[in-house]
C-alpha atoms as a printed R data frame, in Angstrom:
    type eleno elety resid chain resno       x       y       z
1   ATOM     1    CA   MET     A     1  10.781 -13.829 -47.292
2   ATOM     2    CA   ILE     A     2  12.691 -12.331 -44.369
3   ATOM     3    CA   ALA     A     3  11.279  -9.141 -42.897
4   ATOM     4    CA   GLU     A     4  13.738  -6.291 -42.925
5   ATOM     5    CA   PRO     A     5  14.469  -4.979 -39.434
6   ATOM     6    CA   ILE     A     6  12.885  -1.643 -38.651
7   ATOM     7    CA   SER     A     7  16.047  -0.313 -37.144
8   ATOM     8    CA   SER     A     8  19.481   0.676 -38.247
9   ATOM     9    CA   PRO     A     9  21.800   2.923 -36.275
10  ATOM    10    CA   SER     A    10  21.068   5.924 -38.470
11  ATOM    11    CA   SER     A    11  17.310   5.495 -38.860
12  ATOM    12    CA   LEU     A    12  16.565   4.427 -35.306
13  ATOM    13    CA   ALA     A    13  18.175   7.255 -33.355
14  ATOM    14    CA   GLU     A    14  15.369   9.757 -33.771
15  ATOM    15    CA   ARG     A    15  12.490   7.280 -33.792
16  ATOM    16    CA   ILE     A    16  10.093   7.155 -30.885
17  ATOM    17    CA   PHE     A    17   8.292   3.976 -29.915
18  ATOM    18    CA   VAL     A    18   5.192   3.353 -27.812
19  ATOM    19    CA   LYS     A    19   4.025   0.253 -26.016
20  ATOM    20    CA   THR     A    20   1.152  -1.502 -27.726
21  ATOM    21    CA   ASP     A    21  -1.776  -2.908 -25.738
22  ATOM    22    CA   LYS     A    22   0.043  -6.230 -25.900
23  ATOM    23    CA   GLY     A    23   3.192  -4.559 -24.541
24  ATOM    24    CA   ARG     A    24   1.333  -2.965 -21.634
25  ATOM    25    CA   ALA     A    25  -0.224  -6.335 -20.834
26  ATOM    26    CA   GLU     A    26   3.226  -7.944 -20.935
27  ATOM    27    CA   ILE     A    27   4.519  -5.503 -18.328
28  ATOM    28    CA   LEU     A    28   1.833  -6.764 -15.946
29  ATOM    29    CA   ALA     A    29   1.630 -10.442 -16.885
30  ATOM    30    CA   ARG     A    30   5.233 -11.316 -17.832
31  ATOM    31    CA   SER     A    31   3.894 -13.925 -20.244
32  ATOM    32    CA   ALA     A    32   6.200 -13.455 -23.263
33  ATOM    33    CA   SER     A    33   9.321 -14.884 -21.589
34  ATOM    34    CA   LEU     A    34  11.368 -11.753 -22.161
35  ATOM    35    CA   ASN     A    35  14.907 -11.644 -20.834
36  ATOM    36    CA   ALA     A    36  15.944  -8.882 -18.427
37  ATOM    37    CA   ARG     A    37  17.332  -6.578 -21.125
38  ATOM    38    CA   GLN     A    38  14.247  -6.940 -23.339
39  ATOM    39    CA   ARG     A    39  11.977  -6.236 -20.381
40  ATOM    40    CA   SER     A    40  14.077  -3.195 -19.421
41  ATOM    41    CA   VAL     A    41  13.772  -1.742 -22.918
42  ATOM    42    CA   LEU     A    42  10.031  -2.463 -22.959
43  ATOM    43    CA   ILE     A    43   9.636  -0.611 -19.664
44  ATOM    44    CA   MET     A    44  11.745   2.356 -20.878
45  ATOM    45    CA   VAL     A    45   9.699   2.768 -24.074
46  ATOM    46    CA   ASP     A    46   7.244   5.526 -23.181
47  ATOM    47    CA   GLY     A    47   6.212   7.295 -26.376
48  ATOM    48    CA   ARG     A    48   8.349  10.335 -25.511
49  ATOM    49    CA   LYS     A    49  11.985   9.226 -25.434
50  ATOM    50    CA   SER     A    50  13.724   8.744 -28.754
51  ATOM    51    CA   CYS     A    51  15.924   5.736 -29.256
52  ATOM    52    CA   ARG     A    52  18.889   8.118 -29.024
53  ATOM    53    CA   ALA     A    53  17.849   8.748 -25.390
54  ATOM    54    CA   LEU     A    54  17.607   5.000 -24.795
55  ATOM    55    CA   MET     A    55  21.100   4.597 -26.278
56  ATOM    56    CA   GLY     A    56  22.330   6.629 -23.329
57  ATOM    57    CA   VAL     A    57  21.287   3.745 -21.080
58  ATOM    58    CA   MET     A    58  22.148   0.824 -23.367
59  ATOM    59    CA   PRO     A    59  24.689   0.670 -26.205
60  ATOM    60    CA   ALA     A    60  23.245   0.836 -29.705
61  ATOM    61    CA   ASP     A    61  24.603  -2.593 -30.658
62  ATOM    62    CA   SER     A    62  22.555  -4.111 -27.802
63  ATOM    63    CA   LEU     A    63  19.526  -1.835 -28.134
64  ATOM    64    CA   LEU     A    64  18.853  -2.223 -31.871
65  ATOM    65    CA   PRO     A    65  18.263  -5.993 -31.887
66  ATOM    66    CA   ILE     A    66  16.054  -5.711 -28.803
67  ATOM    67    CA   VAL     A    67  13.934  -2.974 -30.408
68  ATOM    68    CA   ASP     A    68  13.560  -5.179 -33.500
69  ATOM    69    CA   GLU     A    69  12.556  -8.172 -31.368
70  ATOM    70    CA   LEU     A    70  10.010  -6.199 -29.331
71  ATOM    71    CA   ALA     A    71   8.515  -4.765 -32.522
72  ATOM    72    CA   ALA     A    72   8.367  -8.240 -34.106
73  ATOM    73    CA   LEU     A    73   6.553  -9.484 -30.993
74  ATOM    74    CA   GLU     A    74   4.157  -6.522 -31.412
75  ATOM    75    CA   LEU     A    75   4.986  -5.262 -27.924
76  ATOM    76    CA   ILE     A    76   6.078  -1.851 -29.254
77  ATOM    77    CA   ALA     A    77   5.283   0.171 -32.361
78  ATOM    78    CA   LEU     A    78   6.501   3.383 -33.911
79  ATOM    79    CA   ALA     A    79   4.802   6.418 -32.420
80  ATOM    80    CA   ARG     A    80   2.953   8.789 -34.682
81  ATOM    81    CA   PRO     A    81   5.586  11.009 -36.320
82  ATOM    82    CA   PRO     A    82   5.876  14.530 -34.872
83  ATOM    83    CA   GLY     A    83   3.788  17.048 -36.750
84  ATOM    84    CA   THR     A    84   1.269  14.471 -37.932
85  ATOM    85    CA   SER     A    85  -2.090  16.126 -37.742
86  ATOM    86    CA   VAL     A    86  -5.143  14.589 -36.153
87  ATOM    87    CA   SER     A    87  -8.133  14.195 -38.444
88  ATOM    88    CA   PRO     A    88 -11.180  16.416 -37.775
89  ATOM    89    CA   LEU     A    89 -13.201  13.379 -36.641
90  ATOM    90    CA   ASP     A    90 -10.531  12.587 -34.077
91  ATOM    91    CA   LEU     A    91 -10.732  16.191 -32.893
92  ATOM    92    CA   GLN     A    92 -14.520  15.831 -32.611
93  ATOM    93    CA   THR     A    93 -14.098  12.673 -30.555
94  ATOM    94    CA   MET     A    94 -11.632  14.414 -28.263
95  ATOM    95    CA   ALA     A    95 -13.945  17.411 -27.921
96  ATOM    96    CA   GLN     A    96 -16.852  15.178 -26.904
97  ATOM    97    CA   ALA     A    97 -14.767  13.289 -24.347
98  ATOM    98    CA   LYS     A    98 -13.394  16.578 -22.990
99  ATOM    99    CA   ALA     A    99 -16.913  18.009 -22.668
100 ATOM   100    CA   MET     A   100 -17.964  14.959 -20.679
101 ATOM   101    CA   MET     A   101 -15.038  15.264 -18.267
102 ATOM   102    CA   ILE     A   102 -15.291  19.029 -17.885
103 ATOM   103    CA   GLY     A   103 -19.053  18.986 -17.306
104 ATOM   104    CA   SER     A   104 -18.908  16.354 -14.601
105 ATOM   105    CA   ALA     A   105 -15.841  17.932 -12.955
106 ATOM   106    CA   GLU     A   106 -17.525  21.329 -12.747
107 ATOM   107    CA   ILE     A   107 -20.666  19.804 -11.239
108 ATOM   108    CA   CYS     A   108 -18.984  17.427  -8.792
109 ATOM   109    CA   LEU     A   109 -15.789  19.235  -7.866
110 ATOM   110    CA   GLY     A   110 -16.955  22.835  -7.722
111 ATOM   111    CA   LEU     A   111 -14.051  25.259  -7.303
112 ATOM   112    CA   LEU     A   112 -11.597  22.363  -7.122
113 ATOM   113    CA   ALA     A   113 -12.394  21.554 -10.755
114 ATOM   114    CA   ALA     A   114 -10.166  24.345 -12.110
115 ATOM   115    CA   GLU     A   115  -6.957  22.275 -12.318
116 ATOM   116    CA   VAL     A   116  -8.754  19.252 -13.779
117 ATOM   117    CA   VAL     A   117 -10.540  21.440 -16.347
118 ATOM   118    CA   ARG     A   118  -7.256  23.137 -17.301
119 ATOM   119    CA   GLN     A   119  -5.530  19.792 -17.849
120 ATOM   120    CA   VAL     A   120  -8.439  18.409 -19.891
121 ATOM   121    CA   GLU     A   121  -8.675  21.550 -22.031
122 ATOM   122    CA   GLN     A   122  -4.938  21.521 -22.760
123 ATOM   123    CA   ALA     A   123  -4.883  17.876 -23.922
124 ATOM   124    CA   ALA     A   124  -3.811  18.054 -27.552
125 ATOM   125    CA   ASP     A   125  -3.594  14.362 -28.423
126 ATOM   126    CA   GLU     A   126  -4.817  10.970 -27.283
127 ATOM   127    CA   GLU     A   127  -1.912  10.383 -24.888
128 ATOM   128    CA   GLN     A   128  -2.462  13.717 -23.135
129 ATOM   129    CA   LEU     A   129  -6.215  13.124 -23.031
130 ATOM   130    CA   LEU     A   130  -5.707   9.728 -21.378
131 ATOM   131    CA   ARG     A   131  -3.379  11.331 -18.821
132 ATOM   132    CA   ALA     A   132  -6.024  13.998 -18.157
133 ATOM   133    CA   LEU     A   133  -8.645  11.242 -17.881
134 ATOM   134    CA   GLY     A   134  -6.584   9.608 -15.129
135 ATOM   135    CA   HIS     A   135  -6.255  12.922 -13.288
136 ATOM   136    CA   TRP     A   136  -9.999  13.564 -13.723
137 ATOM   137    CA   HIS     A   137 -10.842  10.094 -12.373
138 ATOM   138    CA   MET     A   138  -8.648  10.493  -9.291
139 ATOM   139    CA   ALA     A   139 -10.205  13.884  -8.531
140 ATOM   140    CA   MET     A   140 -13.713  12.510  -9.026
141 ATOM   141    CA   GLN     A   141 -12.991   9.515  -6.751
142 ATOM   142    CA   ALA     A   142 -11.769  11.916  -4.034
143 ATOM   143    CA   SER     A   143 -14.988  13.938  -4.257
144 ATOM   144    CA   LYS     A   144 -18.087  13.005  -2.269
145 ATOM   145    CA   ARG     A   145 -20.397  13.675  -5.221
146 ATOM   146    CA   GLY     A   146 -17.988  12.438  -7.851
147 ATOM   147    CA   ARG     A   147 -17.151   9.035  -6.376
148 ATOM   148    CA   VAL     A   148 -20.741   7.906  -6.895
149 ATOM   149    CA   ILE     A   149 -20.686   8.494 -10.642
150 ATOM   150    CA   ALA     A   150 -16.969   8.319 -11.536
151 ATOM   151    CA   PRO     A   151 -16.735   4.565 -12.279
152 ATOM   152    CA   ALA     A   152 -19.670   4.569 -14.684
153 ATOM   153    CA   GLN     A   153 -18.517   7.758 -16.401
154 ATOM   154    CA   LEU     A   154 -14.976   6.459 -16.724
155 ATOM   155    CA   GLU     A   155 -16.237   3.307 -18.443
156 ATOM   156    CA   SER     A   156 -18.531   5.380 -20.680
157 ATOM   157    CA   ILE     A   157 -15.667   7.618 -21.805
158 ATOM   158    CA   LYS     A   158 -13.213   4.733 -22.280
159 ATOM   159    CA   SER     A   159 -15.797   2.789 -24.283
160 ATOM   160    CA   PHE     A   160 -16.476   5.852 -26.419
161 ATOM   161    CA   LEU     A   161 -12.772   6.376 -27.116
162 ATOM   162    CA   ARG     A   162 -12.340   2.710 -28.183
163 ATOM   163    CA   GLN     A   163 -15.164   2.839 -30.754
164 ATOM   164    CA   PRO     A   164 -14.432   3.240 -34.464
165 ATOM   165    CA   VAL     A   165 -14.399   6.921 -35.378
166 ATOM   166    CA   CYS     A   166 -17.442   6.584 -37.670
167 ATOM   167    CA   ALA     A   167 -19.576   5.433 -34.710
168 ATOM   168    CA   HIS     A   168 -18.875   8.480 -32.551
169 ATOM   169    CA   THR     A   169 -21.592  10.748 -33.862
170 ATOM   170    CA   GLU     A   170 -24.337   8.311 -32.881
171 ATOM   171    CA   ASN     A   171 -22.650   7.060 -29.693
172 ATOM   172    CA   ALA     A   172 -21.375  10.177 -27.958
173 ATOM   173    CA   PRO     A   173 -20.809   9.628 -24.257
174 ATOM   174    CA   ILE     A   174 -23.825  10.208 -22.106
175 ATOM   175    CA   LEU     A   175 -23.729  11.740 -18.698
176 ATOM   176    CA   VAL     A   176 -24.300   9.183 -15.988
177 ATOM   177    CA   GLY     A   177 -25.805  10.203 -12.666
178 ATOM   178    CA   PRO     A   178 -26.112   8.185  -9.476
179 ATOM   179    CA   SER     A   179 -29.338   6.640 -10.760
180 ATOM   180    CA   GLY     A   180 -28.103   5.930 -14.269
181 ATOM   181    CA   PRO     A   181 -27.969   7.865 -17.550
182 ATOM   182    CA   VAL     A   182 -29.291  11.414 -17.534
183 ATOM   183    CA   ASN     A   183 -29.648  14.044 -20.218
184 ATOM   184    CA   SER     A   184 -27.425  16.661 -18.589
185 ATOM   185    CA   PRO     A   185 -25.703  17.521 -15.316
186 ATOM   186    CA   ARG     A   186 -28.623  19.707 -14.240
187 ATOM   187    CA   HIS     A   187 -30.603  16.490 -13.595
188 ATOM   188    CA   TRP     A   188 -28.093  15.276 -10.998
189 ATOM   189    CA   PRO     A   189 -29.097  15.426  -7.347
190 ATOM   190    CA   ALA     A   190 -27.511  18.182  -5.297
């Protein structure tokens, strides 16, 4: 049985694709023997641009087969359709991760935490939360107090976000101080 291609000129134009974990790894490793055009499309896929936007850079008759090939190789996948709601458990997970980042930023960054806190609070989906996590990590690494705990907290949050949703209530991220896990930021040394 031959799989039907996911793209046709009419259906593809408004679709948005994201890189999969395998696709992100391919960007770094160059292990899938992609040609230059395939690699270019893989790099341009960002989870925000529709295929119509990509057609501005590459003609549709060239783009469509490449999108099909990258999807067949599991290097890209359709993004979540606009307007798709996040389940309440996903919102709980995001809230717990946000609380972790905000709490540590306020303790370690002081007045400089305002921009980081604003970005974390405004994150409405996983992509925005991961962007905020990167911003939070850079700010923590630049802080004298934050650089001591940032690597462990980053790993704790990333591990938490990778867990199955049903495990989140028992495995919420814990705050990590310079000496290891602590119950709350008030236990951190000044």
